[in-house]
Backbone as a ProteinNet text record, in pm:
[ID]
protein_1_A
[PRIMARY]
XXXXXXXXXXXXXXXXXXXXXXXXXXXXXXXXXXXXXXXXXXXXXXXXXXXXXXXXXXXXXXXXXXXXXXXXXXXXXXXXXXXXXXXXXXXXXXXXXXXXXXXXXXXXXXXXXXXXXXXXXXXXXXXXXXXXXXXXXXXXXXXXXXXXXXXXXXXXXXXXXXXXXXXXXXXXXXXXXXXXXXXXXXXXXXXXXXXX
[TERTIARY]
-3431.7	-3436	-3572.1	-3624.5	-3756.3	-3864.2	-3850.9	-3949.3	-3950.4	-3830.3	-3821.4	-3880.8	-3856.5	-3910.3	-4063.3	-4115	-4260.4	-4322.6	-4258.3	-4307.8	-4307.8	-4202.1	-4193.9	-4303.4	-4326.6	-4431.7	-4568.2	-4592.1	-4720.2	-4740.3	-4633.4	-4642.9	-4673.7	-4608.8	-4633.3	-4777.6	-4827	-4965.1	-5063.7	-5033.8	-5123.2	-5134.8	-5026.5	-5028.7	-5096.4	-5069.8	-5118.3	-5267.7	-5322.6	-5463.7	-5557.1	-5542.8	-5631.3	-5616.7	-5493.7	-5474	-5542.5	-5540.8	-5603.3	-5755	-5808.1	-5953.3	-6017.8	-5937.8	-5994.7	-6058.7	-6167.1	-6234.9	-6183	-6109.7	-6057.9	-6168.8	-6143.9	-6240.7	-6213.5	-6294.5	-6276.6	-6366.3	-6370.2	-6450.5	-6366.9	-6416.9	-6344.8	-6443.8	-6406.1	-6494.3	-6428.8	-6497.3	-6447.1	-6565.9	-6546.1	-6653.7	-6651	-6770	-6785.2	-6853.5	-6919.1	-6984	-6969.4	-6884.9	-6797.7	-6688.4	-6634.3	-6533.3	-6407.9	-6367.9	-6245.5	-6124.2	-6009.5	-5885.4	-5860.3	-5887.7	-5864.2	-5957.7	-6082.8	-6177.7	-6134.5	-6089.5	-6043	-5922.7	-5835.4	-5721.8	-5768.7	-5863.3	-5914.8	-5986.2	-6045.3	-6115.2	-6021.4	-5892.8	-5789.8	-5818.2	-5879.9	-5902.4	-5777.2	-5683.1	-5552.9	-5446.7	-5324.3	-5216.3	-5121	-5021.7	-4919.3	-4982.5	-5067	-5138.4	-5076.9	-4995.8	-4939	-5042.9	-5021.8	-5102.7	-5249	-5280.8	-5418.9	-5515.8	-5466.9	-5556.5	-5615.7	-5548.1	-5595.8	-5678.7	-5670.8	-5745.8	-5792.1	-5881.7	-5925.3	-5998.6	-6040.6	-6116.5	-6028	-5896.3	-5806	-5740.8	-5795.5	-5734.8	-5784	-5727.9	-5768.1	-5656.1	-5693.7	-5595.1	-5657.7	-5579.8	-5632	-5749.2	-5849.3	-5962.5	-5935.4	-6033.4	-6019.6	-5988.8	-6005.4	-5977.4	-6074.7	-6031.2	-5899.4	-5797.9	-5841.9	-5748.1	-5641.2	-5676.9	-5584.1	-5595.1	-5554.2	-5564	-5436.3	-5444	-5323.8	-5254	-5125	-5044.1	-5075.8	-5055.4	-5069.5	-4980.3	-5031.4	-4958.4	-4975.6	-5034.9	-5057	-5201.6	-5290	-5430.5	-5499.4	-5475.2	-5544.5	-5501.1	-5378.9	-5330.7	-5349.1	-5398.2	-5412.5	-5280.4	-5170.9	-5035.4	-4977.8	-5040.7	-4989.5	-4888	-4762.6	-4660.4	-4685.9	-4748.5	-4776.3	-4888.2	-4959.4	-5064.8	-5026.6	-4897.9	-4850	-4897.4	-4930	-4978.6	-5105.3	-5183.3	-5305.6	-5276.8	-5159.8	-5121.9	-5060.6	-5018.6	-4955.8	-5062.9	-5054	-5157.9	-5153.1	-5047.6	-5033.4	-5049.1	-4996.1	-5002.7	-5143.5	-5235.1	-5375.4	-5451	-5399.9	-5458.6	-5536.9	-5571.6	-5658.8	-5791.1	-5853.1	-5988.1	-6080.1	-6171.6	-6257.1	-6404.2	-6487.1	-6632.3	-6690.2	-6785.5	-6849.9	-6953.7	-6953.5	-7047.3	-7096.9	-7209	-7267.1	-7290	-7240.1	-7257.5	-7404.6	-7433.7	-7568.7	-7662.6	-7616.1	-7701.8	-7703.8	-7806.7	-7815.2	-7731.2	-7660	-7572.4	-7575.3	-7569.3	-7566.5	-7425.1	-7373.6	-7239.7	-7251.2	-7192.1	-7210.7	-7082.7	-7098.9	-6990.8	-7024.7	-6922.6	-6933.3	-6841.6	-6888	-6811.9	-6777.5	-6658.5	-6624.7	-6655.2	-6670.8	-6717.3	-6772.2	-6876.9	-6944.9	-6912.8	-6907.3	-6869.4	-6957.5	-6964.5	-7036.6	-6978.7	-7067.7	-7027.5	-7068	-6975	-7007.6	-7071	-7000.3	-7052.1	-6977.3	-7036.8	-6971.1	-6964.7	-6846.1	-6828.4	-6762.5	-6806.8	-6759.9	-6704.2	-6574.9	-6504.9	-6473.5	-6468.8	-6431.7	-6315.8	-6238.6	-6127.5	-6178.2	-6094	-6125.7	-6117.9	-6170.7	-6170.1	-6027.2	-5930.4	-5790	-5712.5	-5778.8	-5714.9	-5629.3	-5509.8	-5418.8	-5413.1	-5477.4	-5482.9	-5349.5	-5246.5	-5114.8	-5032.1	-5087.2	-5015.4	-5080.6	-5001.5	-5061.2	-5160.7	-5262.4	-5369.6	-5321.6	-5355.8	-5326.5	-5453.9	-5450.3	-5564.4	-5591.8	-5486.5	-5502.2	-5576.4	-5572.5	-5642	-5789.8	-5830.4	-5969.1	-6045.6	-6174.7	-6259.9	-6250.2	-6251	-6228.4	-6349.3	-6467.1	-6587.8	-6649.9	-6710	-6770.6	-6893.5	-6915.9	-7037.7	-7153.9	-7123.2	-7226.3	-7176.5	-7261.4	-7229.2	-7353.3	-7336.6	-7446.3	-7404.8	-7477.5	-7445.3	-7518.5	-7450	-7508	-7519.3	-7458.6	-7473	-7434.6	-7334.9	-7290	-7359.1	-7458	-7527.1	-7442.4	-7475.6	-7406.7	-7485.8	-7417.9	-7488.5	-7523.2	-7620.1	-7646.7	-7531.9	-7526.2	-7421	-7483.3	-7463.4	-7395.4	-7483.9	-7429.3	-7505.9	-7482.8	-7587.4	-7578.1	-7629	-7552.8	-7591.1	-7611.1	-7727.1	-7757.3	-7736.8	-7667	-7641.7	-7630.8	-7626.2	-7614.5	-7468.3	-7426.1	-7287.1	-7260.3	-7145.3	-7109.6	-7082.4	-7078.6	-7046.3	-6897	-6862.8	-6723.9	-6715.9	-6593.7	-6569.1	-6439.4	-6438.3	-6316.8	-6286.6	-6159.6	-6116.7	-6106.9	-6167.5	-6167.3	-6146.3	-6143	-6131.1	-6228.2	-6296	-6384.3	-6321.9	-6303.4	-6251.4	-6368.1	-6393.8	-6497.1	-6429.2	-6481.7	-6424.3	-6532.2	-6506.3	-6597.7	-6539.7	-6601	-6553.7	-6613.4	-6526.6	-6569.6	-6597.3	-6705.1	-6750.5	-6665.9	-6623.1	-6561	-6414.5	-6347.6	-6202.5	-6147.5	-6016.9	-5954	-5930	-5994.9	-5966	-6084.8	-6050.4	-6147.7	-6097.8	-6185.5	-6147	-6154.3	-6055	-6039.4	-6052.3	-6129.7	-6155	-6148.2	-6048.4	-6029.4	-6088.9	-6173.2	-6234.7	-6208.8	-6153.6	-6130.2	-6258.5	-6294.1	-6418.5	-6390.8	-6479.1	-6467.8	-6606.6	-6615.1	-6740.9	-6749.8	-6864.4	-6885	-6933.4
4004.6	4018.4	4068	4171.4	4223.2	4118.1	4034.9	3929	3826.7	3791.1	3694.8	3752.9	3881.8	3947.7	3953.8	3988.1	3994.3	3857.1	3754	3617.4	3576.4	3613.3	3580.5	3651.5	3779	3855.2	3795.9	3760.2	3700.1	3566.6	3488.5	3358.7	3376.4	3474.3	3500.6	3546.6	3630.6	3678.5	3564	3471.8	3357.8	3271.5	3261.7	3185	3264.5	3395.4	3477.1	3505.8	3528	3566.6	3462.3	3331.2	3235.7	3234.8	3257	3260	3379.6	3491.8	3612.4	3607.3	3536.9	3533.6	3411.3	3313.7	3194.8	3234.9	3168.9	3196.9	3101.6	3152.9	3065.2	3020.3	2911.4	2859.6	2926.9	3026	3097.7	3040.4	2909.1	2845	2834.8	2888.3	2882.5	2871.3	2796.1	2783.8	2710.3	2713.9	2650.4	2620.3	2526.4	2493.1	2586.5	2626	2709.2	2632.1	2520.6	2436.5	2290.4	2214.4	2260.6	2351.5	2440.6	2534.4	2461.3	2488.5	2428.1	2497.2	2432.6	2493.2	2625.7	2629.6	2754	2865.3	2831	2929.9	2980.3	2889.3	2930.6	3024.6	2997.2	3086.9	3224.8	3227.9	3355.3	3434.9	3363.4	3428.5	3460.6	3431.2	3456.6	3383.3	3264.6	3180.5	3101.7	3093.3	3031.7	3125	3112.9	3197.3	3114.8	3180	3116.2	3038.6	3107	3042.4	3069.7	3170.8	3200.7	3255.6	3227.1	3286.8	3245.4	3129.5	3080.4	3172.9	3249.4	3339	3447	3474.3	3576.4	3517.8	3387.3	3324.7	3183.5	3173.5	3042.1	2960.8	3026.2	2962	2892.1	2898.8	2858.1	2721.6	2634.1	2502.1	2409.1	2428.5	2358.3	2265.5	2143.2	2045.9	1947.9	1849.8	1751.9	1674	1646.5	1569	1419.4	1337.4	1192.5	1127.9	1203.2	1150.5	1036.5	925.8	903	834.5	788.3	721.4	817.3	942.5	1046.2	1163.7	1280	1397.7	1425	1507.6	1546.6	1427.1	1441.9	1336.3	1321.7	1202.4	1180.6	1277.9	1328.7	1427.2	1568.6	1582.5	1715	1729.9	1650.6	1650.9	1781.6	1827.5	1948.5	2073.5	2073.4	2187.5	2166.8	2049.2	2012.3	2026.1	1990.8	1994	2134	2237.8	2374.7	2400.5	2417.6	2442.4	2573.2	2670.5	2798	2785.6	2672.5	2647.2	2532.2	2505.5	2390.9	2393.4	2511.2	2520	2437	2416.8	2337.3	2189.2	2143.2	2002.7	1977.1	2081.9	2068.4	2032.7	1914.7	1877	1957.9	2037.6	2123.6	2044.1	1921.4	1837.6	1796.9	1801.3	1767.6	1878.8	2002.2	2114	2213.4	2178.7	2267.5	2282.7	2399.8	2411	2310.9	2252.7	2147.3	2175.4	2149.1	2165.5	2043.6	2067.9	1959.2	1887.8	1753.9	1672.4	1557.3	1497.2	1383.4	1269.9	1152.2	1035.2	1011.7	982.8	948.5	1067	1187.1	1305.6	1356.6	1432.5	1500.1	1627.5	1659.2	1775.6	1842.4	1975.5	2052.4	2097.2	2048.8	2083.1	2199.7	2312.9	2434.8	2479	2524.1	2581.2	2726.1	2810.5	2947.2	2957.8	3024.7	3035.8	3181.3	3202.1	3333.9	3337.4	3221.6	3207.1	3066	3051	2921.9	2861.1	2727.9	2658.6	2535.6	2487.8	2364	2252.6	2175.2	2081.5	1938.8	1847	1704.1	1661.1	1685.4	1641.7	1708.3	1696.6	1726.6	1594.8	1562.2	1436.1	1464.2	1388.1	1408.1	1276.9	1280.4	1164.8	1191.1	1085.2	1099.8	1006.4	1043.8	960.6	834.6	732.1	604.3	618.8	518.7	521.5	518.3	474.5	468	596.4	699.5	825	884.6	928.8	997.8	1144.7	1234.1	1376.1	1448.7	1382.8	1446.9	1421.4	1346.1	1312.4	1379.6	1414.6	1470.2	1371.2	1423.4	1341	1257.3	1127.3	1035	962	898.1	818.6	703.6	644.9	532.7	574.1	703	752.6	778.8	782.1	813.7	689.2	690.4	587.6	605.2	495.7	503.3	551	546.9	595.9	708.6	804.7	915.7	870.9	930.7	901.7	986.1	1088.2	1171.3	1215.5	1200.1	1247.6	1312.6	1432.5	1506	1534.1	1478.4	1492	1611.6	1680.9	1798.4	1783.6	1682.1	1657.9	1774.2	1852.9	1966	2097.4	2097.1	2220.7	2302	2428.5	2515.1	2517.9	2504.4	2509.8	2653.4	2671.1	2805.8	2847.8	2976	3028.3	3106.5	3062	2939.4	2818.2	2701.1	2578.1	2492	2421.4	2330.2	2193.2	2089.4	1950.3	1881.9	1822.1	1759.2	1609.1	1555.7	1412.3	1364.5	1233.2	1171.4	1144.3	1187	1168.5	1022.8	969.6	832.7	820	697.7	671.8	692.5	785.6	815.6	863	865.2	917.1	997.3	1107	1186.6	1268.8	1306.2	1396.3	1323	1382.4	1326.1	1440.8	1407.5	1507.8	1471.6	1572.3	1553.4	1624.6	1549.1	1603.4	1620.8	1745.1	1774.4	1798.4	1734.1	1746.5	1796.6	1911.3	1970.2	1940.1	1846.9	1805.2	1894	1960.7	2050.1	1968.7	2002	1921.1	1940.1	2061.4	2086.6	2128.7	2094	2108.7	1980.2	1968.7	1852.1	1868	1965.7	1996.7	1978.2	1980.7	1976.4	2070.1	2104.5	2185	2096.3	2110.7	2026.6	2112.3	2064.1	2140.6	2047	2067.2	1983.6	2054.1	1983.1	2038.5	1945.4	2000.7	1924.3	1925.2	1806.8	1790.9	1702.5	1712.3	1625.4	1572.4	1440.8	1374.2	1352.3	1389.9	1371.1	1230.5
-7555.6	-7412.1	-7365.3	-7435.5	-7398.7	-7416.4	-7519.1	-7544.2	-7431.7	-7380.6	-7270.4	-7143.2	-7118.4	-7000.7	-7007.8	-7123.7	-7141.6	-7121.6	-7172.8	-7157.5	-7010.6	-6936.7	-6794.3	-6715.2	-6747.1	-6678.8	-6708.4	-6833.2	-6871.3	-6800.8	-6791.5	-6722.1	-6575.2	-6511.1	-6369.2	-6347.5	-6437.6	-6426.5	-6442.4	-6532.5	-6554.4	-6429.4	-6353.3	-6228.7	-6118	-6110.7	-6000.1	-6006.1	-6124.6	-6136.5	-6074.8	-6104.8	-6039	-5887.3	-5836.1	-5692.3	-5629.1	-5698.4	-5645	-5651.1	-5749.5	-5765.7	-5702.3	-5658.5	-5594.5	-5462.2	-5427	-5301	-5194.4	-5095.9	-4992.7	-4898.4	-4827.5	-4730.2	-4596.8	-4563.1	-4437.9	-4329.2	-4318.6	-4215.5	-4089.4	-3980.6	-3854.5	-3739.9	-3636.1	-3521.5	-3406.4	-3291.2	-3169.5	-3078.8	-2986.1	-2893.8	-2773.4	-2732.7	-2613.2	-2500.9	-2534.4	-2433.6	-2474.9	-2404.5	-2297.3	-2353.5	-2270.2	-2320	-2368	-2490.3	-2543.6	-2482.8	-2496.5	-2450.1	-2521.5	-2651.9	-2726.6	-2678.7	-2648	-2596.9	-2459.4	-2374.4	-2241.1	-2252.5	-2349.6	-2371.7	-2416.6	-2509.1	-2559.9	-2450.9	-2354.9	-2244	-2127.4	-2144.5	-2042.3	-1911.5	-1924.2	-1806.6	-1769.9	-1865.3	-1841.6	-1901.9	-1853	-1903.8	-1989.8	-2045.9	-2128.8	-2244.5	-2319.6	-2429.9	-2567	-2578.4	-2709.4	-2805.7	-2934.9	-3041.7	-3039.9	-2984.6	-2990.8	-2916.8	-2819.8	-2746.2	-2837	-2950.4	-3042.9	-3156.4	-3177.1	-3285.5	-3247.1	-3147.7	-3099.8	-3206	-3311.8	-3419.2	-3522	-3507.9	-3616.7	-3601.3	-3518.1	-3498.2	-3609.9	-3727	-3849.5	-3893.3	-3928.8	-3974.8	-4071.2	-4117.1	-4212.1	-4153.4	-4236.8	-4186.5	-4202.7	-4163.7	-4171.7	-4038.4	-3930.1	-3796.9	-3763.7	-3703.2	-3645.3	-3738	-3854.9	-3945.7	-3997.1	-4015.1	-4061.9	-3965.3	-4010.4	-3925.3	-3849.6	-3744.9	-3670.9	-3606.9	-3587.7	-3526.9	-3378.1	-3325	-3181.3	-3105.6	-2996	-2917.7	-2967.1	-3088.5	-3148.5	-3196.9	-3142.2	-3185.2	-3145.4	-3023.1	-2975.9	-3050.8	-3105.8	-3184	-3333.1	-3373.2	-3514.3	-3590.6	-3522.9	-3580.5	-3597.9	-3544.8	-3557.6	-3446.1	-3483.1	-3381.1	-3306.4	-3373.1	-3305.7	-3201.9	-3204.1	-3104.3	-3011.5	-2997.2	-2918.9	-2773.8	-2721.5	-2583.2	-2563.1	-2669.1	-2658.6	-2635.3	-2677.6	-2658.7	-2521.8	-2454.4	-2322.8	-2219.8	-2157.8	-2060.9	-1931.5	-1913.2	-1794.7	-1664.8	-1667.4	-1548.1	-1511.1	-1608	-1580.8	-1512.2	-1523.6	-1448.8	-1533.8	-1660.6	-1737.3	-1662.7	-1663.9	-1607.2	-1677.2	-1601.3	-1655.7	-1627.3	-1727.4	-1713.6	-1641.7	-1552.7	-1477.9	-1563.4	-1556	-1633.1	-1547.6	-1592.6	-1523.1	-1621.7	-1588.1	-1674.8	-1706.2	-1832.6	-1874.6	-1890.9	-1857.9	-1868.9	-2012.3	-2044.6	-2173.3	-2165.4	-2274.3	-2272.4	-2409.1	-2409.6	-2533.9	-2566.8	-2679.2	-2725.4	-2823.3	-2788.7	-2868.4	-2936.5	-3061.6	-3141.8	-3173.2	-3177	-3226.7	-3348	-3452.3	-3576.7	-3605.3	-3658.7	-3712	-3861.4	-3920.4	-4058.4	-4072.4	-4150.1	-4163	-4297.9	-4300.3	-4422.6	-4441.3	-4564.7	-4592.6	-4505	-4443.5	-4338.5	-4371	-4348.4	-4356.2	-4226	-4113.7	-3983.7	-3869.9	-3753.5	-3626.7	-3551.3	-3499.8	-3427	-3292.6	-3191.9	-3055.5	-3000.5	-2966.9	-2911.9	-2764.5	-2685.2	-2544.1	-2513	-2414	-2372.1	-2302.9	-2305.3	-2241.4	-2089.5	-2020.2	-1873.4	-1818.1	-1899.4	-1856.8	-1888.5	-1933.5	-1974.3	-1863.2	-1900.9	-1809.3	-1850.2	-1774.2	-1813.5	-1804.6	-1753.6	-1745.7	-1871.3	-1967.7	-2089.9	-2211.5	-2315.2	-2438.1	-2499.1	-2565.2	-2620.8	-2739.2	-2736.2	-2845.5	-2885.5	-3001.1	-3045.2	-2948.6	-2895.1	-2802.5	-2675.9	-2641.3	-2522.5	-2548.7	-2676	-2714.1	-2756.8	-2733.6	-2793.6	-2945.3	-3019.4	-3164.8	-3243.1	-3182.4	-3250.3	-3167.9	-3234.5	-3160.3	-3082.1	-2966.6	-2890.1	-2940.6	-3022.5	-3084.1	-3220.7	-3321.1	-3455.7	-3514.1	-3567.3	-3630.3	-3774	-3869.3	-4011.4	-4072.3	-4164.6	-4229.3	-4380	-4437.8	-4580.6	-4670	-4629.3	-4709.9	-4679.2	-4591.8	-4554.6	-4457.4	-4443.3	-4347.5	-4216.7	-4104.5	-3976.2	-3938.9	-3849.7	-3797.9	-3706.1	-3674.5	-3587.5	-3471.8	-3348	-3306.7	-3330.1	-3303.9	-3317.5	-3193.8	-3151.4	-3036.9	-3078.3	-3042.7	-3068.2	-2932.8	-2914.7	-2786.6	-2795.6	-2696.9	-2692.1	-2549.2	-2532.7	-2400.8	-2369.1	-2252.7	-2212.4	-2176.8	-2217.4	-2180.8	-2030.6	-1981.6	-1841.5	-1819.8	-1734	-1701.2	-1557.5	-1505.4	-1371.1	-1374.2	-1302.9	-1291.5	-1415.4	-1429.5	-1536.2	-1669.2	-1772.8	-1907.7	-2007.2	-2135.5	-2241	-2353.1	-2405.5	-2520.2	-2639.4	-2747.2	-2872.2	-2968.6	-3007.5	-3106.5	-3240.9	-3345	-3479.3	-3573.8	-3636.2	-3735.5	-3873	-3945.2	-4077.5	-4186.2	-4260.6	-4367.8	-4493.8	-4563.4	-4677.3	-4802.3	-4831.7	-4961.6	-4954.4	-4842.8	-4834.7	-4773.9	-4766.9	-4706.7	-4558.4	-4496.3	-4356.9	-4263.5	-4135.2	-4026.5	-3917.8	-3825.2	-3709.5	-3586.2	-3498.7	-3380.7	-3255.4	-3160	-3039.6	-2919.6	-2832.7	-2713.3	-2592.5	-2517.8	-2397.7	-2280.2	-2174.1	-2051.8	-1968.8	-1919.6	-1844.7	-1722.7	-1624.5	-1507.9	-1473	-1457.9	-1426.4	-1276.1	-1219	-1074.3	-1049.2
[MASK]
++++++++++++++++++++++++++++++++++++++++++++++++++++++++++++++++++++++++++++++++++++++++++++++++++++++++++++++++++++++++++++++++++++++++++++++++++++++++++++++++++++++++++++++++++++++++++++++++++++

């Protein structure tokens, strides 16, 4: 009996030690320009935000967007049920940053921890976008209008990527995707914008 107990303890230790000594990927971040929904929640610019107001940097999900990644209707929360408030279009009434078609714009990220990066990609909704509906792939252009590659390097904190805004009118949404180089995940940041 003692031999079986010792063997069980040794087996449990063999499994636990690698888990305790493994270095987790503590990469976290969110967009501040334009302000993401998670950032607006953390800044108390909107109410009824739930848990995301305490951890706006944690919208992490599977990478490979748009072929893979979060499910349609759950893109802004990256499939996290505890962040479901980010998927709620709130009747199209999220605060929105002002933008101008064809203008140069600086897209900024703030990180609570930095990680090796494949790229940052920025997608915009199509001209037919309905801001009263949850975000789907069909509502987004299939290719990013701005992509900044890092080749596994770590970005500075904060970081700003400058690009030219596509031609749009009225209320739109910009989805920023931070692809992590050495994990299977990415960070998703939804920002409501309005073009004059």
